[in-house]
N, CA, C and O of each residue as an XYZ file, in Angstrom:
424
protein
N      96.581     91.653     92.271
C      96.095     90.721     91.270
C      94.345     90.596     91.508
O      93.572     91.063     90.671
N      93.936     90.007     92.573
C      92.516     90.027     92.668
C      91.707     91.251     92.551
O      90.711     91.159     91.834
N      91.950     92.402     93.132
C      91.297     93.235     92.739
C      91.276     93.760     91.625
O      90.449     94.659     91.468
N      92.165     93.389     90.476
C      91.848     93.658     88.868
C      90.863     92.687     88.439
O      89.918     93.039     87.733
N      91.029     91.392     88.847
C      90.015     90.221     88.668
C      88.453     90.665     88.665
O      87.661     90.631     87.723
N      88.229     91.137     90.143
C      87.199     91.469     90.838
C      86.473     92.825     89.932
O      85.254     92.955     89.829
N      87.383     93.682     89.377
C      86.819     94.834     88.453
C      86.312     94.434     87.309
O      85.350     95.017     86.809
N      87.051     93.107     86.598
C      86.986     92.726     85.258
C      85.702     91.964     85.456
O      85.005     92.039     84.444
N      85.109     91.196     86.505
C      84.106     90.892     86.518
C      82.748     91.066     86.808
O      81.768     90.385     86.506
N      82.914     92.533     87.716
C      82.015     93.604     88.398
C      80.712     93.461     87.444
O      80.887     93.378     86.229
N      79.554     93.435     87.928
C      78.401     93.410     87.407
C      77.976     92.293     86.372
O      77.001     92.426     85.633
N      78.780     91.199     86.387
C      78.526     90.280     85.211
C      78.061     88.809     86.219
O      78.925     88.494     87.037
N      77.099     88.145     86.204
C      76.824     86.798     86.697
C      77.856     86.121     86.662
O      78.653     86.142     85.724
N      77.965     85.439     87.682
C      79.225     84.045     87.596
C      78.439     82.863     87.769
O      78.368     82.199     88.803
N      77.885     82.657     86.739
C      76.828     81.411     86.396
C      77.489     79.867     86.355
O      77.020     78.843     86.852
N      78.845     80.058     85.530
C      79.291     78.601     85.571
C      80.920     78.803     86.080
O      81.367     79.936     86.259
N      81.534     77.897     86.236
C      83.095     77.785     86.308
C      83.708     78.188     85.247
O      84.823     78.680     85.422
N      83.183     78.102     83.886
C      83.681     78.554     82.593
C      83.698     79.786     82.296
O      84.636     80.221     81.627
N      82.613     80.663     82.748
C      82.535     81.829     82.822
C      83.625     82.560     83.899
O      84.330     83.510     83.560
N      83.641     81.993     85.172
C      84.307     82.376     86.164
C      86.231     82.850     85.456
O      86.888     83.885     85.344
N      86.434     81.410     85.159
C      87.889     81.061     84.663
C      88.151     82.024     83.321
O      89.244     82.562     83.146
N      87.087     82.175     82.437
C      87.335     83.078     81.325
C      87.486     84.622     81.817
O      88.369     85.314     81.310
N      86.696     85.108     82.718
C      86.864     86.444     83.390
C      88.218     86.221     83.873
O      89.140     86.633     83.169
N      88.476     85.627     84.976
C      89.939     85.878     84.920
C      90.984     85.961     84.445
O      91.851     86.740     84.841
N      91.151     84.836     83.097
C      91.926     84.635     82.089
C      92.174     86.019     81.059
O      93.078     86.266     80.261
N      90.962     86.781     81.454
C      91.112     88.127     80.215
C      91.426     89.353     81.113
O      91.383     90.528     80.746
N      91.770     88.865     82.427
C      91.988     90.073     83.109
C      93.709     90.858     82.685
O      94.753     90.236     82.488
N      93.583     91.789     82.661
C      94.967     92.611     82.458
C      94.966     94.037     83.277
O      93.955     94.651     83.618
N      96.572     94.494     83.559
C      96.481     95.611     84.384
C      97.071     96.897     83.128
O      97.596     96.708     82.031
N      96.798     97.916     83.684
C      97.679     99.060     82.816
C      99.034     98.652     82.188
O      99.333     98.712     80.995
N      99.887     98.174     83.352
C     100.954     97.809     83.282
C     101.824     96.928     82.608
O     103.052     96.915     82.528
N     100.540     95.844     81.915
C     100.636     94.806     81.293
C     100.883     93.696     81.684
O     101.382     92.871     80.919
N     100.526     93.336     83.273
C     100.077     91.983     83.631
C      98.930     91.000     83.064
O      97.739     91.313     83.066
N      99.317     90.052     82.688
C      98.519     89.487     82.573
C      98.118     88.085     83.253
O      99.017     87.451     83.807
N      97.039     87.663     83.239
C      96.834     86.542     84.455
C      96.248     85.382     83.325
O      95.631     85.495     82.266
N      96.704     84.345     84.018
C      96.119     83.139     83.046
C      95.360     82.031     84.281
O      95.560     81.992     85.495
N      94.579     81.322     83.550
C      93.710     80.651     84.452
C      93.062     78.918     83.808
O      92.876     78.779     82.599
N      92.907     78.247     84.374
C      92.395     77.167     84.127
C      91.757     76.464     85.196
O      92.352     76.457     86.274
N      90.580     75.826     85.098
C      89.823     75.056     85.711
C      90.442     73.713     86.179
O      90.696     72.812     85.379
N      90.692     73.612     87.631
C      91.003     72.292     88.040
C      90.021     71.216     88.221
O      89.180     71.435     89.093
N      89.968     70.494     87.812
C      88.763     69.399     87.616
C      89.506     68.081     88.661
O      88.792     67.101     88.875
N      90.708     68.106     89.179
C      91.039     67.192     90.297
C      90.408     67.018     91.313
O      89.775     68.025     91.632
N      90.226     65.702     92.355
C      89.678     65.517     93.384
C      90.774     66.247     94.345
O      91.992     66.304     94.172
N      89.871     66.874     95.576
C      90.559     67.468     96.699
C      90.101     66.469     97.963
O      88.980     65.967     97.892
N      90.918     66.185     99.076
C      90.439     65.487     99.906
C      89.558     66.454    100.734
O      89.805     67.660    100.744
N      88.416     65.860    101.503
C      87.244     66.223    102.234
C      87.733     66.414    103.445
O      88.648     65.655    103.765
N      87.352     67.296    104.302
C      87.615     67.449    105.717
C      88.820     67.447    106.310
O      89.066     66.894    107.382
N      89.809     68.232    105.446
C      91.199     68.056    105.903
C      91.463     68.429    107.519
O      91.013     69.567    107.652
N      91.787     68.147    108.298
C      91.945     68.779    109.663
C      93.343     68.926    109.972
O      94.064     67.928    109.978
N      93.862     70.228    110.265
C      95.281     70.560    110.545
C      95.159     70.441    112.327
O      94.255     70.701    113.122
N      96.528     69.925    112.465
C      96.910     69.744    113.960
C      97.110     70.949    114.628
O      96.992     71.923    113.885
N      97.413     71.238    115.966
C      97.596     72.023    116.753
C      98.889     72.655    116.465
O      99.169     73.853    116.512
N      99.813     71.411    116.085
C     101.357     71.750    115.919
C     101.075     72.562    114.422
O     101.185     73.771    114.217
N     100.722     71.611    113.563
C     100.850     72.396    112.346
C     100.260     74.100    112.345
O     100.799     74.923    111.605
N      99.278     74.427    113.125
C      98.739     75.680    112.933
C      99.757     76.492    113.669
O      99.997     77.674    113.424
N     100.381     75.714    114.661
C     101.414     76.666    115.706
C     102.600     76.908    114.498
O     103.313     77.910    114.539
N     102.715     76.039    113.580
C     104.073     76.305    112.745
C     103.992     77.394    111.917
O     104.958     78.039    111.510
N     102.707     77.621    111.641
C     102.494     78.814    110.426
C     102.805     80.255    110.949
O     102.193     80.810    111.861
N     103.965     80.838    110.157
C     104.282     82.045    110.692
C     103.510     83.194    110.436
O     104.092     83.866    109.584
N     102.559     83.666    110.763
C     101.305     84.306    110.768
C     101.714     85.940    111.224
O     102.025     86.056    112.410
N     101.729     86.674    110.739
C     101.651     88.369    111.023
C     100.397     89.000    110.964
O      99.869     89.361    109.912
N      99.900     89.138    112.124
C      98.083     89.792    112.052
C      98.806     91.126    111.643
O      99.970     91.504    111.779
N      97.411     91.839    110.955
C      97.544     93.428    110.800
C      96.839     94.003    112.019
O      95.943     93.471    112.674
N      97.487     95.349    112.224
C      96.808     96.094    113.318
C      95.492     96.364    113.046
O      94.805     96.415    114.066
N      94.852     96.572    111.918
C      93.567     96.847    111.471
C      93.038     95.415    111.147
O      93.516     94.791    110.199
N      91.883     94.802    112.069
C      91.361     93.899    111.810
C      92.024     92.592    111.662
O      91.776     91.912    110.666
N      92.998     92.105    112.733
C      94.095     91.163    112.471
C      93.141     89.952    112.200
O      93.641     89.363    111.242
N      92.175     89.402    112.534
C      91.318     88.392    111.962
C      91.356     88.098    110.706
O      91.586     87.031    110.136
N      91.023     89.511    110.178
C      90.881     89.066    108.373
C      92.124     89.610    107.629
O      92.385     89.254    106.480
N      92.778     90.370    108.234
C      94.294     90.757    107.404
C      95.157     90.591    108.175
O      95.218     91.033    109.323
N      95.889     89.955    107.636
C      97.163     89.136    107.880
C      98.191     88.827    106.953
O      97.945     89.047    105.767
N      99.256     88.376    107.254
C     100.686     87.819    106.416
C     100.860     86.542    106.708
O     100.827     86.102    107.858
N     101.068     85.820    105.614
C     101.629     84.739    105.727
C     103.193     84.488    105.388
O     103.534     84.546    104.207
N     104.004     84.253    106.237
C     105.627     84.498    105.987
C     106.120     82.934    105.932
O     105.811     81.985    106.652
N     106.868     83.011    104.977
C     107.550     81.463    104.585
C     108.453     81.054    106.078
O     108.824     81.886    106.906
N     108.647     79.788    106.144
C     109.734     79.085    107.123
C     110.687     79.704    106.811
O     110.819     80.597    105.974
N     111.573     79.116    107.666
C     113.106     79.475    107.525
C     113.586     78.142    106.919
O     113.175     77.037    107.273
N     114.611     78.405    105.849
C     114.826     77.259    105.030
C     115.598     76.177    105.805
O     116.032     75.231    105.148
N     115.821     76.214    107.161
C     116.284     75.348    107.850
C     115.265     74.312    108.286
O     115.410     73.168    108.717
N     114.195     75.051    108.044
C     112.614     74.130    108.502
C     112.918     72.796    107.460
O     113.221     71.687    107.899
N     112.835     72.985    106.586
C     112.705     72.127    105.820
C     113.860     71.948    104.352
O     113.503     72.391    103.260
N     114.951     71.397    104.491
C     115.600     71.496    103.409
C     115.936     69.999    103.003
O     116.856     69.247    103.326
N     115.048     69.884    102.333
C     115.046     68.273    101.908
C     116.360     67.977    101.066
O     116.790     68.963    100.467
N     117.051     66.835    100.919
C     117.898     66.550     99.930
C     117.544     66.543     98.676
O     118.230     67.088     97.812
N     116.438     65.927     98.430
C     115.775     65.526     97.185
C     114.428     66.164     96.850
O     113.610     65.339     97.255
N     113.913     66.969     96.441
C     112.818     67.763     96.111
C     112.205     66.930     95.826
O     111.231     67.116     96.556
N     111.911     65.706     95.042
C     110.995     64.933     94.342
C     110.212     63.898     95.530
O     109.124     63.329     95.441
N     111.262     63.900     96.712
C     110.782     63.102     97.519
C     110.589     64.172     99.071
O     110.378     63.731    100.201
N     110.703     65.306     98.770
C     109.914     66.223     99.831
C     108.491     65.499    100.308
O     107.734     64.751     99.689
N     108.439     66.010    101.619
C     107.528     65.624    102.455
C     106.166     66.122    101.976
O     106.258     67.254    101.501
N     104.982     65.638    101.958
C     104.011     66.449    101.147
C     103.530     67.429    101.755
O     102.870     68.099    100.960
N     103.525     67.969    103.043
C     103.116     69.216    103.457
C     103.819     70.420    102.702
O     103.220     71.492    102.618
N     105.281     70.235    102.065
C     105.836     71.090    101.319
C     105.162     71.110     99.842
O     105.540     72.031     99.118
N     104.523     70.502     99.483
C     103.852     70.388     97.955
C     102.312     71.220     98.080
O     101.385     71.011     98.862
N     102.434     72.105     97.123
C     101.073     72.767     97.098
C      99.594     71.876     97.188
O      99.537     70.739     96.720
N      98.820     72.305     97.618
C      97.522     71.516     97.827
C      96.680     72.204     96.661
O      96.684     73.297     96.095
N      95.887     70.900     96.578
C      95.157     71.284     94.898
C      93.990     72.101     95.306
O      93.462     71.858     96.391
N      93.526     73.068     94.528
C      92.561     74.039     94.855
C      91.446     73.529     93.836
O      91.660     72.621     93.033
N      90.165     74.246     93.957
C      89.117     73.940     93.101
C      89.479     74.669     91.899
O      89.106     74.184     90.831
N      90.277     75.973     91.887
C      90.612     76.638     90.835
C      92.067     77.412     90.840
O      92.494     78.237     91.647
N      92.689     76.853     89.645
C      93.942     77.727     89.928
C      94.351     78.262     89.031
O      94.467     77.735     87.925
N      94.727     79.669     89.362
C      95.027     81.025     88.844
C      96.394     81.176     88.698
O      96.908     80.876     89.776
N      97.213     81.488     87.905
C      98.602     81.538     87.923
C      99.036     83.139     87.568
O      98.057     83.819     87.259
N      99.938     83.641     87.560
C     100.289     85.248     87.158
C     101.196     84.775     85.865
O     102.151     84.028     86.080
N     100.918     85.184     84.598
C     101.642     84.890     83.296
C     102.287     86.198     83.030
O     101.926     87.234     83.589
N     103.381     86.120     82.046
C     104.017     87.304     81.481
C     103.441     87.834     80.157
O     103.931     88.831     79.626
């Protein structure tokens, strides 16, 4: 997905959030993948710290080639977080707010 987005905005000045969102939203692939995007104007907490225990719980698989840059994040086993009610699931399981939200559409 990101390779198609960057090809779409290649050579264009990214002068505003609106420009970036529009370039992302107008990205398609030859096979018909369409990407939608909107600017997330919500506030995100600053200086979020991640504990050593939280870092150790991340299932990270490093690639043989530059593993510091190239890695895969693997899902936790289902038994790790099996809440009985998803609405009251711990905050850790909910997606964090990012400055720019992009979603894959069909």
